[in-house]
N, C-alpha and C positions, 0 to 999 in steps of 0.2 A: 852260573855254577853248574855242577854236575861232573860227571866223569869225562875225562879227555878220551873220547871214543876213537879218535885217530890213533892216539898212543896205545889204546887197548888193542886195536887191530894190529898195529906194528909189533906190539909185545907178543901177541899170539903167533905171528909169522916168525919172529925171531926164535921163540921157544921151539916151535915145530921144526924149523930148519936145523936147529942145534940137535934136537933129539933124533931126527931122521938122518942127519949127516949126509953122506954122499950116496946112501942106498937109494936105488930107484924107487919111484912111486909118487903118486899124486896126493893132493890134499882135498878132501871133501869140505865144502863150506856150506853150512846150513843157515838159511835166512828165513825171515818171516814173510808172509804173503803181502803184507802192506809195507811199503817202504817208509821208514821214518829217518829223519836226519841222522840219528845216532847209528843206525845200521849202515847207512851210506858212508859215514865217516869211518866206521870200523872197517868196512870193506876197502875203502881207499887206503887206509893205513896198512891193512893186511896185504893187499895187492902190491902196493909200492915196495914194501919191505921184502916180500917174497921175490918179486922181480929183481930187486937189487942183490939179495943174498943168494938166491938159487934160481936163476932165470930159466933153467930147463924144467923145473918142477911145475906141473900144471895145477891150476885151481879149478875144481869141478864144483859148480854151484848146484845146489838143490834147494828149492823153495818149499817151505812148510806151508803149502798152498791152502790146505783145508783146515789147518790147525788141529789135525787129528793124527795121533801117533801111528795108527795103522797105515794111513795113506802115506805118511812120511817114510815109513819102513819100506813100502813098495817102491817109492821113488829112489831110495838109497840102493835097493837091490838091483834096480835097473840102471843106476848111474854110470858105473865105470868099473871095470875089473881090476885096474891097477892102483886102487886107493890104498894108502898106507896110514893116513892120519885124518883127523877131523878137527875143524874149527867150527863150533856151533855158536854163531852170533845170536841165534834165537831158535828155540824149538818149543812148541807148545807143550802142555802138560803131557809127560810121558815120552816126549819126542827124542830126548837123548838116549833113553833106554831103548826106544825103537831103533835108533841108529845102531847102537851096540848090538842089539839082537839081530839086526840085518847082517852085520859083519859075521856074527856067529852062524847064521843060517847059510851064508855063502862059504863057510869054513875059511874065512879070510881074516887074517890078523890085523887088528888096529893097533899100530905101534905107539900112537900118541893121540890124545883126545883132549882138547881144550874147550871149555864151555864158559858161559857168562852166568853170573849170579849164583850165589850160594843159597839155594832154595831147598824146598822139601824133596825134590828129586835129585839135585846135583850133590848135596851133602852126603847122602848115603852112597851114591855112586863113587864119590871121591874116597870115602872111608873104605869102600870095598876095592879100591884101586882100579876101578873100571874107567875112571877119568884120570888123566895125568895132572891136570890143574884146572882151577876155576878162576876166572878173572872177576874180581869183586869190586864193587863200588861202595865205599864206606859212607853210607847215608848219615851216620852219626856225625862224621866230620863235616858233611855239608850242612847239617842242622846247626852245629856249633858255629860254623863260619857265617851262616845266614844271621844268626843271633848277633855275632860280632859286628857284621855290616850294619844291622839295624841300630845297634847301640852306638856305632861310630856316626851314623847319620843323625842320630839324636844328640851327638856330642857327649854321650855318657862314657865313651872310650876314646882315647886319643888315636891319632894316626889316620893315614889316608885310606879311603875305601878302595880296596882292590879285589875284584872278583877273579878268582882263579879256579880252573877246573880241579877237581880232586884227583889224586893219583890213583893208578890202577894197583890194586892189591893182588898178588899172586898167591892163591891158596892151594896147597898141595895136600896129599894124604897125611903129612906130618904136622901141619899147622891148622887143621880144620877147627874153627872155634865151635863151641856148643851153640846150637840154635835156640 
């Protein structure tokens, strides 16, 4: 169980290409320093959908190598002058704020920014409309589903045991739940 990470990456690519339209510019993709299967799947979904929907648009990768917001900000400022949007698969504490601040320091507009996880950093950024959307994984849904599977395995509930990934929730400034 868990989130369908490939679908999450594809969703991010779809939304960003819709928001950017035919305007020129590339997309910054922020990843964590250690590769985990979820990020690899997100990246594959993102890259495949971006290539399919807008093959001329480049994906510029930046690794949050030190898990420090300041170092990430420096990497973003050195990354690429033609960036128009951001897909943050992972950024350590303060990382998404550092990315946004880097765009500001370069006097460069960030037309769209999608991050993962509605946490203590991303929720305020979303409410302030500094993020365009947050892709959220509904942990409560997973917990309910896990309980159902356990009860089905114990024959307390009828039906076949089917493990499915949870869907990606798209949270915008207009539907941010209270934390």
